[in-house]
N, C-alpha and C positions, 0 to 999 in steps of 0.2 A: 133220446136213444130211439131209432126205428129199426125194428127187427123183421127182415124178410127170409122165409125158409126157401132153401133152392132144392136141397135133398134132406134126406133123412139124416144126415151128419153134417149139413153145411150151410150157414146162414150169411145174409149179409145185413151188417151192422152199420146204419146210419147214425154216424156222431155228429153232434155240433156243440158248437161254444162261440164265443166272442171271436170275430177275425182276429188273427194275429197283427201284433204292431209291427212287422217288418214284412216284406215282400218274401216268397218263396225263394229259399237258396239255391234250388237246383230245378228253376223252370224247364228246361231242354233237357235233364236226365232224367234215368232211372232212380228212384229213391225209394225209400222205407221209412219207417217210424217204429219206435218202442213201445209197447202198450205196458202199462204198469197196474198191477192190482196188488198193493202192498208190496212184499217181496219178492213176488213173482213178476218176472218181464219177459215179452215175448216181442219177436220183431216180425212187422206185417208189411208186405207191399200194398198199397192202398190201390183200389179200382178207380178210386177218385182223380180228379184232376188237381193240377198244381192252383188253377183259377178258384176250384171249390174249395181247396186247401186255404187259400187267400180270403176267402168269404166266412170261414168259421167251419167248413163242413170237411167230414173225411169218412169214406165209405171203405168198409174193411172185408173182404169175403174170407170168412172163419171157418175152418173144418174142425170139427168136434170129436174130440177122443174120450172113451168111456172114462179113462183113468186120468186124463188130463187136468193137471192143477187150474191152468188157464182156461181151459173150456169149461170148468165148473164154474169160474169167475162169470165168463161171457153168459154162460147159460141163465146166471142169478140176475142179469141185468133187465130192466125192465124200461119201458118208455117212461119220460119223466110226465109227472101230473103236474100241470101249473097252476092247480090250486093248493097242494102241499107244499109243505117245507122240502124244498129241494135236498138239503144238506141231510135229510133223513131217509132219503130214497136210493134204492140199489140202480142208478142210473149214471153213476159216476165212472170215468175211466181215465187214467192218467197216461198222456200221449205225448212222446218227446217230440222235440223240433224234428222237420225232416233230416233224414241222413243220406249220404250219397251211396248208391248201389253200383251204378255204372255211369260213368261220364261219356260223352260222345267220343272224346279223346282216346279212351278204352279202345275202341272200336276200329281205329285208324291202324292199318300195317306198319310194322316198322320198319320194312323194307319195300322199295318201289316194287310195283307190281311184276316187273319184266324178271327181277330175281327171284320172287316167290314161286315163278313157275316153272323152275328147274327141277 
């Protein structure tokens, strides 16, 4: 985890893991992931590319809420210390596989343009 502050209540979280075993399922569409901290799950649209995801990197822009359960868990994350036992560090986030948010076919009009103009 690498954390970069953007504003007083927003950070960019750079998450890294081993590259996934399969290519990104939605390389040309808008996609999102679910982030799980135990029973807490929130959906985020990454600001990283599908190519970065395929290399095991995911970047999320996260707004912090004072009373937010997920915000508190994100705030507790620390960059990984390669010397210490990783399993005992607060640097873990469970991320789902990419999920389709909006496909290009969703943007196509259902009627020919001349009929839409009336």
